[in-house]
C-alpha positions as CSV (number, residue, x, y, z in Angstrom):
1,X,-75.2,143.9,-32.4
2,X,-71.5,143.7,-33.2
3,X,-69.4,142.0,-30.5
4,X,-65.7,142.9,-30.0
5,X,-64.1,139.6,-29.0
6,X,-60.8,141.3,-28.0
7,X,-62.4,142.5,-24.7
8,X,-64.3,141.1,-21.8
9,X,-64.3,137.6,-20.1
10,X,-62.8,135.1,-22.5
11,X,-65.2,132.1,-22.3
12,X,-68.3,134.2,-21.7
13,X,-67.6,136.2,-24.8
14,X,-66.9,133.1,-26.9
15,X,-70.0,131.3,-25.7
16,X,-72.3,134.2,-26.1
17,X,-71.0,134.7,-29.7
18,X,-71.1,131.0,-30.5
19,X,-74.7,130.3,-29.2
20,X,-76.5,132.1,-32.0
21,X,-74.2,130.5,-34.6
22,X,-75.0,127.1,-33.2
23,X,-78.7,127.7,-33.1
24,X,-78.6,129.2,-36.6
25,X,-76.9,126.3,-38.2
26,X,-79.1,123.8,-36.5
27,X,-82.0,125.7,-38.1
28,X,-80.1,125.6,-41.5
29,X,-80.0,121.8,-41.2
30,X,-83.8,122.0,-40.9
31,X,-83.9,122.7,-44.7
32,X,-82.9,119.2,-45.7
33,X,-84.0,117.5,-42.6
34,X,-87.6,118.7,-43.2
35,X,-87.4,117.3,-46.7
36,X,-86.0,114.0,-45.3
37,X,-88.6,113.6,-42.6
38,X,-91.6,114.4,-44.8
39,X,-90.3,112.4,-47.8
40,X,-89.3,109.4,-45.7
41,X,-92.6,109.3,-43.9
42,X,-95.0,109.9,-46.9
43,X,-93.1,109.1,-50.1
44,X,-91.3,105.9,-49.2
45,X,-87.7,104.5,-49.0
46,X,-86.7,105.2,-52.6
47,X,-87.7,108.8,-52.3
48,X,-85.8,109.0,-49.0
49,X,-82.7,107.5,-50.7
50,X,-82.9,110.1,-53.5
51,X,-83.2,113.1,-51.2
52,X,-80.5,111.7,-48.9
53,X,-78.0,111.2,-51.8
54,X,-78.9,114.7,-53.1
55,X,-78.1,116.2,-49.7
56,X,-74.6,114.7,-49.8
57,X,-74.0,116.2,-53.3
58,X,-75.4,119.6,-52.4
59,X,-73.3,119.6,-49.2
60,X,-70.2,119.2,-51.4
61,X,-71.2,122.0,-53.8
62,X,-72.2,124.5,-51.2
63,X,-69.1,123.6,-49.2
64,X,-67.1,125.3,-52.0
65,X,-68.9,128.5,-51.4
66,X,-68.9,128.1,-47.7
67,X,-65.2,127.6,-47.6
68,X,-64.6,130.7,-49.7
69,X,-66.9,132.7,-47.4
70,X,-65.3,131.4,-44.2
71,X,-61.8,132.2,-45.5
72,X,-62.9,135.7,-46.3
73,X,-64.4,135.9,-42.9
74,X,-61.1,135.2,-41.3
75,X,-59.6,138.2,-43.2
76,X,-62.6,140.4,-42.1
77,X,-62.0,139.4,-38.5
78,X,-58.3,140.2,-38.6
79,X,-59.1,143.7,-40.1
80,X,-61.8,144.2,-37.6
81,X,-59.4,143.4,-34.7
82,X,-56.8,145.8,-36.2
83,X,-59.5,148.5,-36.5
84,X,-58.6,149.0,-40.1
85,X,-61.8,150.2,-41.6
86,X,-60.4,151.0,-45.1
87,X,-58.7,147.7,-45.3
88,X,-61.9,146.0,-44.3
89,X,-63.9,147.7,-47.0
90,X,-61.3,146.8,-49.7
91,X,-61.4,143.2,-48.5
92,X,-65.2,143.2,-48.8
93,X,-65.1,144.3,-52.4
94,X,-62.3,141.8,-53.3
95,X,-63.9,138.8,-51.7
96,X,-67.4,139.6,-53.2
97,X,-66.0,139.9,-56.7
98,X,-64.1,136.6,-56.3
99,X,-66.8,134.5,-54.7
100,X,-69.7,135.8,-56.8
101,X,-67.9,134.9,-60.0
102,X,-67.2,131.4,-58.8
103,X,-70.8,131.0,-57.6
104,X,-72.1,131.7,-61.1
105,X,-69.6,129.3,-62.7
106,X,-70.5,126.6,-60.1
107,X,-74.2,126.9,-60.8
108,X,-73.7,126.6,-64.6
109,X,-71.4,123.6,-64.0
110,X,-73.9,121.8,-61.8
111,X,-76.6,121.9,-64.4
112,X,-74.2,120.9,-67.2
113,X,-73.1,117.8,-65.3
114,X,-76.5,116.8,-64.0
115,X,-76.8,113.6,-66.0
116,X,-73.3,112.5,-65.2
117,X,-74.0,112.5,-61.5
118,X,-75.8,109.1,-61.7
119,X,-72.6,107.3,-63.0
120,X,-70.3,109.1,-60.5
121,X,-72.5,108.2,-57.5
122,X,-73.6,104.8,-58.7
123,X,-77.3,105.6,-58.2
124,X,-79.6,102.6,-58.7
125,X,-82.2,102.9,-61.5
126,X,-85.2,102.9,-59.0
127,X,-83.8,105.9,-57.2
128,X,-82.4,108.0,-60.1
129,X,-85.7,109.4,-61.5
130,X,-86.6,111.0,-58.1
131,X,-83.1,112.1,-57.5
132,X,-82.8,113.9,-60.9
133,X,-86.2,115.7,-60.3
134,X,-85.0,116.9,-56.9
135,X,-81.6,118.1,-58.1
136,X,-83.1,119.9,-61.1
137,X,-84.9,122.2,-58.7
138,X,-82.4,122.3,-55.8
139,X,-79.5,123.5,-58.0
140,X,-81.5,126.8,-58.5
141,X,-80.8,127.6,-54.9
142,X,-77.0,127.8,-55.2
143,X,-77.0,131.6,-55.7
144,X,-79.2,132.0,-52.5
145,X,-76.6,129.8,-50.6
146,X,-73.9,132.2,-51.7
147,X,-75.8,135.3,-50.6
148,X,-76.6,133.9,-47.2
149,X,-73.1,132.5,-46.4
150,X,-71.2,135.5,-47.7
151,X,-73.1,138.1,-45.7
152,X,-73.4,135.8,-42.6
153,X,-69.6,135.3,-42.7
154,X,-69.2,139.1,-42.7
155,X,-71.6,139.7,-39.9
156,X,-70.0,137.0,-37.7
157,X,-66.5,138.4,-38.5
158,X,-67.5,141.7,-37.0
159,X,-69.1,140.0,-34.0
160,X,-72.8,139.9,-35.0
161,X,-74.0,136.3,-34.8
162,X,-77.6,137.2,-34.0
163,X,-78.8,138.6,-37.3
164,X,-77.9,135.4,-39.3
165,X,-79.9,133.4,-36.7
166,X,-83.0,135.5,-37.2
167,X,-83.0,135.2,-41.0
168,X,-82.5,131.4,-40.7
169,X,-85.2,131.0,-38.1
170,X,-87.8,132.8,-40.4
171,X,-86.7,130.9,-43.5
172,X,-86.7,127.5,-41.7
173,X,-90.3,127.9,-40.6
174,X,-91.3,128.9,-44.1
175,X,-89.5,125.9,-45.5
176,X,-91.3,123.5,-43.2
177,X,-94.7,125.1,-44.0
178,X,-94.0,124.9,-47.8
179,X,-92.7,121.3,-47.5
180,X,-96.0,120.2,-46.0
181,X,-98.1,122.2,-48.5
182,X,-96.2,121.3,-51.6
183,X,-95.6,117.6,-50.8
184,X,-98.8,116.7,-48.9
185,X,-101.3,119.4,-50.0
186,X,-100.4,119.7,-53.7
187,X,-98.8,116.3,-54.2
188,X,-95.7,117.5,-55.9
189,X,-93.5,114.8,-54.4
190,X,-89.7,115.3,-54.2
191,X,-89.9,118.2,-56.6
192,X,-92.1,120.0,-54.1
193,X,-89.7,119.3,-51.3
194,X,-86.9,120.8,-53.4
195,X,-89.0,123.9,-54.3
196,X,-89.8,124.6,-50.7
197,X,-86.1,124.5,-49.8
198,X,-85.1,126.8,-52.6
199,X,-87.8,129.4,-51.8
200,X,-86.7,129.4,-48.2
201,X,-83.1,129.8,-49.1
202,X,-83.8,132.9,-51.2
203,X,-85.7,134.5,-48.4
204,X,-82.8,134.1,-46.0
205,X,-80.2,135.0,-48.6
206,X,-81.8,138.1,-50.0
207,X,-83.0,139.2,-46.6
208,X,-79.6,139.1,-44.9
209,X,-78.0,140.9,-47.9
210,X,-80.4,143.8,-47.6
211,X,-80.0,143.9,-43.8
212,X,-76.2,144.0,-44.1
213,X,-76.1,146.7,-46.8
214,X,-78.5,148.9,-44.8
215,X,-77.3,148.4,-41.2
216,X,-73.5,147.9,-41.4
217,X,-71.3,151.1,-41.5
218,X,-68.5,149.1,-43.2
219,X,-70.6,149.2,-46.4
220,X,-70.8,153.0,-46.4
221,X,-68.9,154.3,-49.4
222,X,-68.1,150.8,-50.5
223,X,-68.2,151.8,-54.2
224,X,-65.0,153.9,-53.6
225,X,-63.1,150.6,-53.3
226,X,-64.1,149.2,-56.7
227,X,-60.4,149.5,-57.8
228,X,-59.0,146.6,-55.8
229,X,-55.2,146.2,-55.2
230,X,-53.6,143.0,-56.3
231,X,-52.1,142.5,-52.8
232,X,-55.6,142.6,-51.3
233,X,-57.0,140.2,-53.8
234,X,-54.0,137.8,-53.3
235,X,-54.6,137.9,-49.5
236,X,-58.3,137.1,-49.9
237,X,-57.5,134.4,-52.4
238,X,-54.9,132.8,-50.1
239,X,-57.3,132.5,-47.2
240,X,-60.5,131.8,-49.2
241,X,-59.1,129.3,-51.7
242,X,-57.3,127.2,-49.1
243,X,-60.3,127.2,-46.8
244,X,-62.5,126.3,-49.8
245,X,-60.1,123.4,-50.7
246,X,-60.3,122.2,-47.1
247,X,-64.1,122.3,-47.1
248,X,-64.5,120.8,-50.6
249,X,-61.9,118.1,-50.1
250,X,-63.7,117.1,-46.9
251,X,-67.1,116.9,-48.7
252,X,-65.6,115.3,-51.8
253,X,-64.4,112.5,-49.6
254,X,-67.9,112.2,-48.1
255,X,-69.3,112.2,-51.7
256,X,-67.0,109.3,-52.7
257,X,-68.1,107.4,-49.6
258,X,-71.7,108.1,-50.7
259,X,-71.0,106.4,-54.0
260,X,-69.7,103.4,-52.2
261,X,-72.7,103.3,-49.9
262,X,-75.0,103.5,-53.0
263,X,-73.4,100.3,-54.4
264,X,-74.9,98.4,-51.4
265,X,-78.5,99.1,-52.6
266,X,-81.5,101.2,-51.6
267,X,-81.8,99.9,-48.0
268,X,-78.3,101.0,-47.1
269,X,-78.8,104.2,-49.0
270,X,-81.9,105.0,-47.0
271,X,-80.3,104.1,-43.7
272,X,-77.3,106.3,-44.4
273,X,-79.5,109.2,-45.5
274,X,-81.4,109.2,-42.2
275,X,-78.4,108.4,-40.0
276,X,-76.3,111.2,-41.6
277,X,-79.0,113.8,-40.7
278,X,-78.9,112.6,-37.1
279,X,-75.1,112.7,-37.2
280,X,-75.1,116.2,-38.6
281,X,-77.4,117.5,-35.9
282,X,-75.3,115.8,-33.2
283,X,-72.0,117.4,-34.0
284,X,-73.2,120.6,-35.7
285,X,-73.0,122.6,-32.4
286,X,-69.3,121.7,-31.9
287,X,-68.6,122.5,-35.6
288,X,-70.2,126.0,-35.2
289,X,-68.4,126.4,-31.9
290,X,-65.2,125.8,-33.8
291,X,-66.1,128.6,-36.3
292,X,-66.9,130.9,-33.4
293,X,-63.6,130.0,-31.8
294,X,-61.9,130.8,-35.1
295,X,-63.4,134.3,-35.2
296,X,-62.3,134.8,-31.6
297,X,-58.7,133.8,-32.4
298,X,-58.6,135.9,-35.6
299,X,-59.8,139.1,-33.9
300,X,-57.3,138.7,-31.0
301,X,-54.6,137.7,-33.4
302,X,-55.2,140.9,-35.4
303,X,-55.2,142.8,-32.1
304,X,-52.0,141.1,-30.9
305,X,-53.4,139.7,-27.7
306,X,-51.7,136.3,-27.3
307,X,-52.8,135.9,-23.6
308,X,-56.5,135.9,-24.7
309,X,-55.7,133.4,-27.4
310,X,-54.1,131.1,-24.9
311,X,-57.0,131.3,-22.5
312,X,-59.5,130.9,-25.3
313,X,-57.7,127.8,-26.6
314,X,-57.7,126.0,-23.3
315,X,-61.4,126.9,-22.5
316,X,-62.5,125.9,-26.0
317,X,-60.9,122.4,-25.7
318,X,-62.6,121.8,-22.3
319,X,-66.0,123.0,-23.6
320,X,-65.8,120.9,-26.8
321,X,-64.8,117.7,-25.1
322,X,-67.6,117.9,-22.4
323,X,-70.2,118.6,-25.1
324,X,-69.0,115.7,-27.3
325,X,-69.1,113.2,-24.4
326,X,-72.7,114.2,-23.6
327,X,-73.8,114.0,-27.2
328,X,-72.1,110.7,-27.8
329,X,-73.9,109.2,-24.9
330,X,-77.3,110.5,-26.1
331,X,-76.9,109.3,-29.7
332,X,-75.6,105.9,-28.6
333,X,-78.6,105.2,-26.2
334,X,-81.3,106.8,-28.4
335,X,-80.1,105.6,-31.8
336,X,-83.3,103.5,-32.4
337,X,-85.9,106.2,-31.5
338,X,-83.9,108.7,-33.5
339,X,-84.0,106.5,-36.6
340,X,-87.7,106.0,-36.2
341,X,-88.2,109.8,-36.6
342,X,-87.2,109.4,-40.2
343,X,-88.2,105.9,-41.1
344,X,-91.5,104.0,-40.6
345,X,-91.2,101.4,-37.8
346,X,-91.9,98.6,-40.3
347,X,-88.7,99.3,-42.2
348,X,-86.7,97.1,-39.8
349,X,-83.7,96.6,-42.1
350,X,-83.2,100.3,-42.7
351,X,-83.5,101.1,-38.9
352,X,-81.1,98.3,-38.0
353,X,-78.4,99.5,-40.4
354,X,-78.9,103.1,-39.3
355,X,-78.5,102.1,-35.6
356,X,-75.2,100.3,-36.5
357,X,-73.9,103.5,-38.1
358,X,-74.9,105.7,-35.2
359,X,-73.4,103.3,-32.6
360,X,-70.0,103.5,-34.4
361,X,-70.1,107.3,-35.0
362,X,-71.8,108.2,-31.7
363,X,-69.0,106.8,-29.6
364,X,-66.3,109.0,-31.2
365,X,-67.6,112.6,-31.5
366,X,-64.7,113.8,-29.4
367,X,-62.6,113.1,-32.5
368,X,-64.5,115.4,-34.8
369,X,-64.9,118.0,-32.1
370,X,-61.2,118.4,-31.7
371,X,-60.7,118.4,-35.5
372,X,-63.1,121.3,-35.9
373,X,-61.2,123.3,-33.3
374,X,-57.9,122.6,-35.1
375,X,-59.5,123.8,-38.4
376,X,-60.6,127.0,-36.8
377,X,-57.3,127.6,-35.1
378,X,-55.1,127.3,-38.2
379,X,-57.5,129.3,-40.3
380,X,-57.4,132.2,-37.8
381,X,-53.6,132.1,-37.4
382,X,-53.1,132.5,-41.1
383,X,-52.3,128.9,-41.8
384,X,-55.3,127.6,-43.8
385,X,-52.9,125.2,-45.6
386,X,-52.6,123.2,-42.4
387,X,-56.4,122.8,-42.3
388,X,-56.2,121.4,-45.9
389,X,-53.5,118.9,-44.8
390,X,-55.6,117.7,-41.8
391,X,-58.6,117.3,-44.1
392,X,-56.6,115.3,-46.6
393,X,-55.4,113.0,-43.7
394,X,-58.9,112.6,-42.3
395,X,-60.7,112.1,-45.6
396,X,-57.9,110.1,-47.3
397,X,-58.0,107.6,-44.4
398,X,-61.8,107.5,-44.5
399,X,-62.1,106.9,-48.2
400,X,-59.2,104.4,-48.5
401,X,-60.2,102.4,-45.5
402,X,-63.9,102.4,-46.5
403,X,-63.1,100.8,-49.9
404,X,-60.6,98.3,-48.4
405,X,-62.7,97.2,-45.3
406,X,-66.1,97.1,-47.1
407,X,-64.6,94.7,-49.7
408,X,-63.9,92.1,-46.9
409,X,-67.0,89.8,-46.9
410,X,-67.0,89.4,-43.1
411,X,-66.9,93.2,-42.6
412,X,-69.0,94.6,-45.4
413,X,-70.8,98.0,-45.1
414,X,-69.7,98.2,-41.4
415,X,-66.2,98.9,-42.6
416,X,-67.4,102.2,-44.1
417,X,-68.8,103.3,-40.7
418,X,-65.5,102.4,-38.9
419,X,-63.3,104.2,-41.4
420,X,-64.8,107.6,-40.4
421,X,-63.7,107.9,-36.7
422,X,-60.3,106.4,-37.5
423,X,-59.8,109.2,-40.0
424,X,-60.8,111.8,-37.4
425,X,-58.3,110.6,-34.8
426,X,-55.4,110.4,-37.2
427,X,-56.0,114.0,-38.3
428,X,-56.3,115.1,-34.7
429,X,-52.9,113.5,-33.9
430,X,-51.2,115.2,-36.9
431,X,-52.8,118.6,-36.0
432,X,-51.7,118.5,-32.3
433,X,-48.2,117.4,-33.1
434,X,-47.8,120.2,-35.6
435,X,-49.1,122.7,-33.1
436,X,-46.8,121.6,-30.4
437,X,-43.6,121.5,-32.5
438,X,-44.4,124.7,-34.6
439,X,-44.4,128.4,-33.8
440,X,-48.1,128.1,-33.1
441,X,-47.2,126.3,-29.9
442,X,-46.4,129.6,-28.2
443,X,-50.1,129.9,-27.4
444,X,-50.1,126.8,-25.2
């Protein structure tokens, strides 16, 4: 069902649209979390460290495609709000051509650079063999990631957030089943965990592509738009490339932090691998709410409805802050039991370090929640460059402080954890000041 976000009660429309996106991306997290749970419990701490470091790398690679798809989705939402069917079809063709070409290049590059990853991420010898085996298989799923995110971005742009959820739910269940079968039943180790993830990714990617082509009228007669105007391609590129830069810069910073974490040894690597999964689950709902908020703003921006934008902005801030306060309290108080979901109770050093990470991050989720709203707002208003600036501020602070603070003997690895929320709040401050003193402030 396609939902027109330019009509109806503001918060009800936004929340009903956001809920399937939130649930869907929580299921998407199950891909790697299932690997982490099973690997951590049955294959040991070195295998857990390998899969955890691989997750950070794959997040960076897929963020490039995700950013391109999200940028295109903003254009789709604006065209949908303007009720410009022909413009929407042309945008579909232009964006698919651009992103598919880059997906092929990215996949080839990933395999070509496989052996250089160990040096860049400072992976210890005892972890590298398992990590290389895992990556050799997981890279085969990059094309599937493109298919899913491209067609999911289109469906969400036209107000359908339910179909992507359904395909993710099915593939997540398949992934968990195959994880158990390949790792425990067949004894394939980390390679089996990667194979289960890739198979599940292709099921969701191909499935949602077929559904969209068959069910969406915007794809009727799409081949009539194979001759794409330069102005359309330039518009798609301006939204997509800047959003891609924002997403990839954000995850490149995380990847650089991963390299620093790896330098502290396998115990800290394993703690970080488990804690980051908990972290991702904790703030994933507010991240997806930010994406739903962006679609809402883009549709109403295209329809020229500033009053709905104003109401949506105020309601989204209140909802995000309340959610983040609740989640922060939950992660803080249950950090220990949450770590024990991923790590055996006897691994006390890993659990202790993971709890330290979660106590620092868990207290400050309001910072990342506001930042996700700012990203979505500027993307929807046609200012994706501002999202890039905020990401550079956040990640630049995080990476710089992480290296400086962790080098102080009395601070050590805890300096890496503290650098993250400091970066969030500095970026929030910059984004709010820009909003207040720029033309965007008319929506206050």
